Structures are given as C-alpha cells and as structure tokens.
C-alpha positions in Angstrom: 131.7 60.3 114.9 129.3 60.0 116.6 125.1 60.6 115.0 123.4 62.8 117.6 119.8 61.5 118.1 116.7 63.7 119.5 113.9 62.6 121.1 110.6 63.3 119.4 109.7 66.3 121.6 112.9 67.9 121.3 112.9 67.7 117.3 109.5 69.3 117.6 111.4 72.5 120.3 113.8 71.7 117.2 111.8 73.0 114.2 109.5 75.8 116.1 113.5 77.4 117.5 114.3 76.8 113.5 110.3 78.8 112.0 110.7 80.8 114.3 114.2 82.5 113.5 113.5 81.9 109.6 110.8 83.7 110.2 112.3 86.8 112.5 115.0 86.8 109.6 112.4 87.2 107.3 110.7 89.5 109.0 114.0 91.1 109.3 116.0 91.9 106.5 113.7 90.7 103.6 110.6 92.0 104.4 111.2 96.0 102.7 111.8 94.0 99.4 109.4 91.3 99.2 106.2 93.5 101.2 105.2 95.7 98.0 104.9 92.1 96.3 103.1 90.4 98.9 100.7 93.7 99.6 100.2 93.4 95.5 99.6 90.4 95.2 96.6 90.0 98.5 94.4 93.4 97.0 94.7 90.9 93.3 93.2 88.2 95.2 90.6 90.9 96.8 90.6 93.3 93.3 89.3 89.9 91.6 87.1 88.7 93.8 85.1 92.4 93.8 85.6 91.8 89.0 84.6 88.2 88.7 80.6 89.3 88.1 82.5 92.2 85.5 81.3 91.9 82.4 82.8 90.4 79.2 82.6 93.5 77.7 84.8 95.3 80.1 88.5 93.7 81.2 89.0 91.8 84.5 92.6 94.3 84.7 90.4 98.0 83.7 87.9 97.3 86.3 90.3 96.7 88.9 92.5 99.3 88.4 89.2 101.9 88.7 88.6 100.4 92.0 91.6 100.7 93.0 91.7 104.6 91.8 87.9 105.2 94.0 89.9 102.9 97.0 92.9 105.4 96.6 90.9 108.9 95.9 88.3 108.0 99.1 91.4 107.6 101.0 93.4 110.9 99.8 90.2 112.0 100.3 89.8 111.1 103.9 93.4 112.2 105.1 92.9 115.6 103.4 90.0 116.2 105.4 91.5 115.1 108.0 94.4 117.6 107.4 92.5 120.7 106.8 90.1 120.0 110.2 93.8 119.7 111.5 95.1 123.0 110.2 92.1 124.8 110.9 91.4 124.5 114.0 95.5 124.3 114.4 95.4 128.2 113.0 92.8 128.7 115.6 94.7 128.2 119.1 97.4 130.0 116.9 95.3 132.6 116.4 95.0 132.2 120.5 98.6 131.9 121.7 99.2 135.8 122.8 95.3 134.6 125.3 96.9 132.1 126.4 100.5 133.4 126.9 98.3 136.2 129.4 96.9 133.8 130.9 100.1 132.1 131.6 101.6 134.8 133.2 98.9 135.7 135.2 98.1 132.2 136.5 102.6 132.1 136.9 101.9 135.3 139.9 98.8 133.9 141.3 100.6 130.6 142.1 104.0 133.0 143.6 101.2 135.2 145.3 100.1 131.7 147.6 103.8 130.3 148.0 105.0 134.7 149.2 102.1 134.5 151.2 101.8 130.9 152.7 105.3 130.3 153.3 107.2 133.3 152.9 108.8 132.3 149.0 110.1 135.8 147.6 107.0 135.3 144.5 109.0 137.9 142.2 112.9 135.7 142.4 110.4 132.6 141.3 108.1 134.2 138.9 111.5 135.3 137.2 113.2 132.6 137.4 110.1 130.7 136.0 110.2 132.9 133.3 114.2 133.1 132.5 114.0 129.2 132.2 111.3 129.5 129.7 113.1 132.0 127.8 115.9 129.7 127.6 114.7 127.4 126.6 113.2 128.7 123.5 116.4 129.8 122.6 117.2 126.4 122.7 115.2 125.2 121.1 116.0 128.1 118.2 119.2 127.2 118.7 119.1 123.5 118.3 115.8 122.3 118.2 114.6 123.6 115.0 118.4 123.6 113.6 118.4 119.7 114.1 115.1 119.7 112.2 115.7 121.1 109.1 118.7 118.9 109.1 116.5 115.9 108.7 114.6 117.7 106.5 116.5 115.6 103.8 115.8 112.5 105.8 112.0 113.2 105.3 111.9 113.3 101.6 113.6 110.4 101.0 111.5 107.7 103.4 108.3 110.7 101.6 110.3 109.3 97.5 110.8 105.7 98.8 107.5 105.1 100.6 105.9 106.3 96.5 108.7 104.6 94.7 106.7 101.2 97.2 103.4 102.3 96.4 104.1 102.9 92.4 105.6 99.2 92.3 102.5 98.1 93.8 100.4 99.3 92.3 102.5 97.9 88.6 102.8 94.5 90.4 98.9 93.6 90.7 98.1 95.2 87.5 100.6 92.0 86.7 99.7 89.3 89.0 96.3 90.3 88.3 97.1 89.6 84.6 97.6 86.2 85.9 96.0 85.5 88.7 93.8 82.7 88.4 97.0 80.6 87.1 98.9 81.9 90.2 96.1 80.1 92.0 95.5 76.8 90.3 99.0 76.3 90.3 99.5 76.7 93.9 96.6 75.0 94.0 97.4 71.9 92.2 100.2 71.6 94.5 100.3 69.9 97.3 103.4 71.1 97.9 101.6 74.3 98.5 99.1 73.6 101.2 100.7 74.1 104.0 102.0 78.5 102.6 98.1 78.3 101.3 96.8 77.4 104.7 98.9 80.1 107.0 98.7 83.2 104.0 94.3 82.1 104.7 95.2 82.8 108.5 97.4 85.9 107.8 94.6 87.6 105.4 91.8 86.5 108.4 94.2 88.7 110.3 95.3 91.4 108.5 90.8 91.4 108.0 90.2 91.1 111.3 92.9 94.5 112.7 91.7 96.8 110.2 87.7 95.7 111.6 89.0 96.6 114.9 91.2 99.8 113.7 87.3 100.7 112.6 86.4 99.9 115.8 88.2 101.3 118.1 88.3 104.4 116.1 84.2 104.7 116.6 84.4 104.0 120.6 86.9 106.4 121.0 85.7 108.9 118.6 82.6 108.2 120.2 83.9 108.8 124.2 86.1 111.5 123.2 83.1 114.3 121.5 81.1 113.2 123.8 82.3 114.0 125.9 83.9 116.7 124.8 80.7 118.1 124.1 79.2 117.9 127.9 82.1 119.5 129.0 80.9 122.5 126.6 84.3 122.7 124.6 84.0 125.1 121.9 84.5 122.4 119.0 84.7 120.0 121.2 82.7 117.4 118.6 85.8 117.8 116.0 88.2 118.2 118.8 86.7 113.9 119.4 86.7 112.9 116.5 89.9 114.4 114.8 91.3 112.5 118.6 89.9 109.0 117.7 91.9 109.3 114.2 95.2 110.2 116.0 94.3 106.9 118.5 95.2 104.9 115.0 99.0 106.7 114.7 101.3 105.1 116.0 103.8 106.2 118.8 101.0 109.4 119.1 97.7 108.6 120.1 95.2 110.8 122.3 98.0 112.4 123.8 98.7 114.7 121.0 94.8 116.7 121.4 93.5 116.0 125.1 97.0 117.0 126.7 97.5 120.7 125.1 94.1 120.6 125.4 94.2 119.7 129.1 96.7 122.5 129.2 94.9 125.2 127.4 92.1 124.9 130.0 94.4 124.4 133.1 95.9 128.3 132.1 92.4 130.0 131.9 91.8 128.5 135.0 89.3 125.8 134.2 89.8 123.1 136.7 87.9 120.9 136.3 87.2 121.0 132.9 91.3 120.1 133.0 90.8 117.6 135.0 87.8 115.9 133.1 90.7 115.6 129.9 92.9 113.7 132.0 90.6 111.4 133.6 89.0 111.5 129.0 93.4 110.6 128.1 93.3 107.9 130.7 90.2 105.9 129.8 90.8 105.8 126.0 94.2 104.5 126.9 92.8 101.6 128.5 90.3 101.7 125.9 92.5 100.3 123.6 95.6 98.6 125.4 92.1 96.5 126.3 90.1 96.5 123.0 92.9 95.3 120.7 94.0 92.0 122.2 89.8 91.4 122.1 88.9 92.0 119.0 92.3 90.6 117.4 92.7 88.0 119.4 90.0 86.2 119.4 89.3 86.4 116.2 92.4 84.6 114.9 93.0 81.8 117.2 95.6 83.8 119.6 95.3 84.5 123.6 94.2 88.8 123.5 97.4 88.9 125.8 100.1 86.7 122.6 98.5 89.9 120.7 99.5 92.2 123.0 103.0 90.1 123.7 103.8 90.3 119.7 103.3 94.3 119.0 105.0 94.8 121.8 108.2 92.3 121.2 107.3 93.7 117.3 107.7 97.3 117.8 111.3 96.4 120.0 112.9 94.6 117.1 111.7 95.6 114.6 110.4 100.2 115.2 107.3 101.3 114.4 106.3 98.6 111.5 107.0 96.4 114.8 103.0 97.3 115.2 101.8 94.9 112.2 104.9 93.3 111.9 105.0 90.9 115.1 101.4 90.3 114.4 102.0 89.1 111.8 104.6 86.9 112.6 103.1 84.9 115.1 100.2 84.3 113.3 102.6 82.3 110.6 104.7 80.5 113.4 101.7 79.4 115.1 100.3 78.4 111.5 104.1 77.0 110.5 104.3 75.6 113.4 100.0 73.8 113.5 100.5 72.6 109.8 104.2 71.0 110.6 102.8 68.9 114.2 99.3 68.2 112.9 100.4 66.6 109.5 103.4 64.7 111.1 100.7 63.7 113.6 98.5 62.9 111.2 101.1 60.6 109.1 
C-alpha cells in the first residue's frame, strides 16, 4: 500500500482543519457538560488571587465563599433595580393605553380624511378596514399566540431549573477546586505538555476580561447617549429610559429597539413628529455604535482583527444559537492560539 506524503504546507493546513473541527465539536457537543467546571476553575483562580492576603485565622475557602456571595448579591440587586424600573415604567405606559388608543384613532381619522380630500378615496371605508384588521390581529393573538406562549411555559420553567442546576453545580465545583487549587496549578505548571493549554487558557481569560470591560464601556456610552438625547428631546423620564435602554442593549437579540421603538411609536401617535424622528435616529446611532465599538474594543486587545471578532459572533450565532455570541469569539481565540502554539513550537524545534 502506497504511503501518502504531504508537504509542509499541506500538513499545516490539515492541522488547522483538525483544530477547527475539534473546537467546533467541543463547543457543539461537549461544552454544555464541561462549562460549569471550566467557569468554576476560572472563578476559583480569580477568588484565589483575591484571597491571597487573607489572614491565616480565616480559611481561604470561607473568605472566597464570602466574596462569591457578595458578588452574587450585587448582581441580584442590579437585576432587581433594572427589573423594578422596567415594571414601573411599564405600568405607567399601561395606564396610558386608553390615551394612546384615542390618539391612534385620531391619527387614523386624520390620515383617512387626508386621503379622501386628496385622492378621492372613501376615508370611512379605509378607516373601517384598518380597524377591522386590527381587531382580527387581536383575536388571532388571543386564539393562537397567547395559548402558544402558555404551552411553552413548561419549557421556560425547565430552562430556569436547568440554569439553577448549572449555577449550583458551578458554585460547588468552585469550592472543591479552590480547596486544592494551588496543588492543581503546580501539577499543571510542572508538566511541559500543559504549556500550550495554559497559554490558550491565558488568552481565553484575557478575552473574557476584555469582553466584560468592552460591554461595560459600551453600556456606559449607549446609556449616556440615550439618556442625554431623550432628555434633550423633552421625553418625560427620558434619563431613566436612556439608562434602561443601555442595559437592554447588552441582551442578545433584544437591544435598544425594545425601548426606543415603542417610545417612537407613542410619540408618533401623540403627534410629536420631531421627537419620534429623533428617537428613530437615536436607534440607528445606537446600533452603529455597538457594531463599531464592540469589535474595536475586543479585537484590538486580544490580538485579533475587529472584523474577525465580528465574523466569529455572526458564525457563532449561526452554529450554536444565542450562546454563540460567547462561544464564537472564544472558539476563534482557542483556534488562533492553538495553531500559534503548534506552529511556533515546531518552527522553533
């Protein structure tokens, strides 16, 4: 049987293909199993550094537990504050539904009268047709959409339970790893075979730190722009709406539109046309800001071109769904650093 000989470049391309395939398979099938333990290891490393100067009278695991609980309380407090703002503002909007309904009917009547006077179209017929379609839409929502949402309530409960289980496993793993963290690190550092793995882990940690800093920076910028713009346009509660819009922008597939589009619609039916136009322009500006800032802030810090980060986010969403926003860029970092280590090591030897 003839042997297959590959040139140096061919072997390099085969290696890259195998690395890409390995990372894809891990992210697709194995990451759900290993994710809580990987996050636990990273958190254990962070907590170990934070508690290095802890007095000997207090065990490091206890101090780490205190830090972890305080961080969790702060996150829950932040979520509660944002949620309470959303419910309060949502209640205010719900209380004004009758007003907006009257304004919408008035705007519809004005448009129909304009069409009748300008084009000779029967305005009453158009108005009745539009109102009929709105009623049909509401009936379909009550008959189809709302029951479908209720049918999926069990799935939502299962998702919440799965997330709670993930979190509990991760917290337990943090304490177990933290107990022997120094020994584990000594074993890893003492083994030459783990040199490349440590370098890849270091780059992934760098990416995660950079990602969090970038998201906080973008949050502050978009919140400031939205709050300032809404305040200048004279929107009641504009500063609060702007801050909430910044937080909504951080959520995948939600973004600023969930706040700004209803605001623009309400201003439109209230006949505040220039305010509605300003809010629509603000929506476009926020979208452009995120698309420009995110690759720039992340790519320049981790040594990857911004367009590469943007592509990895897009590809990650297509391949892994909503979690691809994180998995895609992390997978790209792992691929780049693994190939860099393999080829640098071979060339050096």
